[in-house]
N, C-alpha and C positions, 0 to 999 in steps of 0.2 A: 660633302658629295655634293656634287655641281646643279642646280636646279633645272630639271629638263624643260625643254623648249615646248612651246606650244605646240607644233606637229609632233613632236616625238610622243607627247601625249596624247596626241588624238591616235595616232600610228597604232600606239597602245591599245586603246582603248575600240579602236576598230580591230583588231586581230583580236581582240577577247570577246569584243560582239560575233563577229565572225564563226571563233570556235563554238560558242552558246548557241548562233542557231544550229549550227552542225550536231551538235548535243541533243539539242531539242526535238530536231528531225530524225534523229536515228534509235538514241537514248530515250529520248523522251523528257522534260521538262523536271519531271518530280525523280529522275535518275539525275540529273543533271548537276554536279555542286559545286561548289569553291576547291574543292581539291580535283575534281574528275577534268575542270578548265587551266588549274594550275599546272598537273600533270603534260596536259595536251601544250600549254600554250609557254611554258616555262616561265611564267609571272608567278610571284610568289601569290598564296589564299591571300595575305593582307594587302597586295598589290590591287589584284583583283575586286577584293572587299573595298578597298578605299576609291575605287570610281563606282562600285555599284554594293552600297550599304545594305541593299536589301535585293533578295532575288530576284522577286516581282519586278525589278529595275527591268533585267534584263528583257521581260515580257514586253514592257512600256516602250523600250527601245527598238524591239526587233517587229513590233506588232505591222508597221507598215509593211516592210520584206516578209514576212509569214505570210500576211494576208496578200499580198501581191503572188505568191508562191502558188499560192491557190488557184485566184482569179486567172492569172495570168494560162492555167490549164483547161479553163472553161471557154465553150464557144456558145457565144449569145444570139448564134444565126436563126434559130429558130428552137422550138419548143423542143422537138426530137433531137436537136444536135447538143442543146444544154442537158438532156436527159445523157444522151450518148459519151459526151465528154466527159459529165461529172463522172458515170460509171468508169471510166480509162483512169480518171484521174486518180480512182482510188484504188487502184491496180498499183499503185506505186506507193512505193511505204514511206515515202517524203511526204506526201498531199492525206496518207490516211491517220499523219503525227500531228497535221494539222486540224484534222477534225477532233482527235482523239484530245488535243490540246487546247481547242475549244470548249466541246463537253465536259472538260474536270474546269472549266475555269466558271462554266455557269453556276457552280455550285460554290464559289468563293468569296467572303466580302471582303476581301484585300480592300484597302482605298486605291492602292494603285490602280488596279483592275477593272476600273470599270465595266468597260465591255469590248471582247475581242471584234476586232472588224473584220476580218475575214469575210463571214457569212453576210455582214451588212451589207458590206463592199458587193458583192455576190448576189444579192436579193436587189439593191440599187441600179445595178448594171442591168441586170434581169428587167427591173420595173421601165427601165428607160428605152431599152431594146423591141421589148417585147411586150409588153403593157402589165396589165394585173396578172396575167396568165403565168407570166413569166414569175413574177413575183411569186405567187404560190408551190409554182412551181419547186422554186429554190427552197421554200419555204417544208415543202415535202421533200424534196431529196435528202434535206438536214434530216427530219425525222426518219426516213429508210435507213441513212448512212446512222444513225445514234443505234437501231436496234438491231443493223447488223455489225456494228463494231459491238455491239453487246455479247451477240452471237459469234462474231466472227467469223462470219461468212461473207459475201461478198454482196456485195449493192444492186437490190433491187430496182427493175427501173419506176419512175412516175408513175402514179395513173393517171 
């Protein structure tokens, strides 16, 4: 078998990552597996594990994309617009999946996952644009979201 070019390898890795992102946001990280990725991409489980020996490596490689997806849905013009955009974002399954992933990673002790950056990015942007009140608002929204996701209810406004 001929050696694959760097471009072909990169295309394969991107195909796997695109599908992994899709599955993380639809069926969840826990349900995503090498088998589900193989079935969706047509790439063998061995081929996938060659590029991603540990499942957590998907999160490491997708951290920025996942975080940006959530942060892009937020409006940092004012506290009210931040609260409103957060509530609206959580009406979409993919944004709810980002928060579920964040909360599930809070309890992990994996060496590869030191901190999921989506929420810290939101807090940093809120701090930069709205000051300490914005940072506090994001912290409150994260807390309210955790309770809402546990109770499977809609996300309330921050206090």
